[in-house]
Each structure stands twice: as C-alpha cells, then as structure tokens.
C-alpha angles and dihedrals in degrees: 000000000000124000110271093020116122129216112273128205118237090256092055095044094075094050112032131039099195111017142055127207090240091067089066099052119124110272099213094088098264090093092208110165120188095152110147119243092223089057091053088048089058093047090049090055090048090052091049093051093044093055095214136083120275114201118206113235094177133358125160116011125192111234094256094051091047090051089052097049107027139054088225090078124203095338104049125137093267090061091062097065089239102094139073140171114226125200102240128153126214094264089067103024096093092052092049091049092050093050092043091055090048091052094051103255105161102193120053120171125180132208104174102154131092124002097307099074117167146145122227115214130185136158101211123147091217136000130188109276094355120088114208135279097034142150124203142165129228 
C-alpha cells in the first residue's frame, strides 16, 4: 500500500485506485451515501494526475446535514452526489485547481486561510445562485 492510500474494499478495488465509497458518506451520523460513481472516477483521475494524496473532508451530505452546515440549504451541491471538499493546502491548491479545470469540474471553491484549508469541487451543470462554470472563495 502506498503512503496516503486508504484501505479499499474488494468492490472498490476494481474501480478506484485511491478512494473508497465510504470516504464520501454523510458525516452527520446518518451515513447516507448517494455519491455518484462517475464523480469518484473523476476525483480518482485528479488524484492520479496530482501525484499526492487528497483527503476527503466532506462528500455526500443528506439535505438536513447540508442545511445545518452550509448556506446552500437543503439543495446544495453536496446533496447531489456530485460534490466534495478536499483537504488541500496552498502549496498544492494551484495544481489541484489546474487539473480540476482540465477534467471538467465546473464548481471550484477555495478556503485557503486558517488551519481548515480545503478546495470544494463539483461537476454540476447548474447550481442555485451559482452559474457554471464558476470559481469562488470562502
């Protein structure tokens, strides 16, 4: 196993090199997980091209959890199964952004201040209040 690589179940081993479905489960205790396989495919390719580990801060969120933690309410990008927040610091953020644009991610949000640095990625066609493609900061 490589450094930064997580354990994968047998079902995941044939599909993803770097991620498991479990990493994307809702973190509010309900463990709902409607993350789309094709979205993980895209993140796996991003990880491969980046050449360094990308930890998942937040993947799928059930509508209630998203309402509790995000200004996007019950219908935010994370509730679609096509969004994730990746723990990435400023030394690597530009590289991740460049690869994400190349792979067709349409929503890229940056939080690069303080100790909770991350990049939000999604590949939605449209999102409430945010035309696509778009880049923003938190």
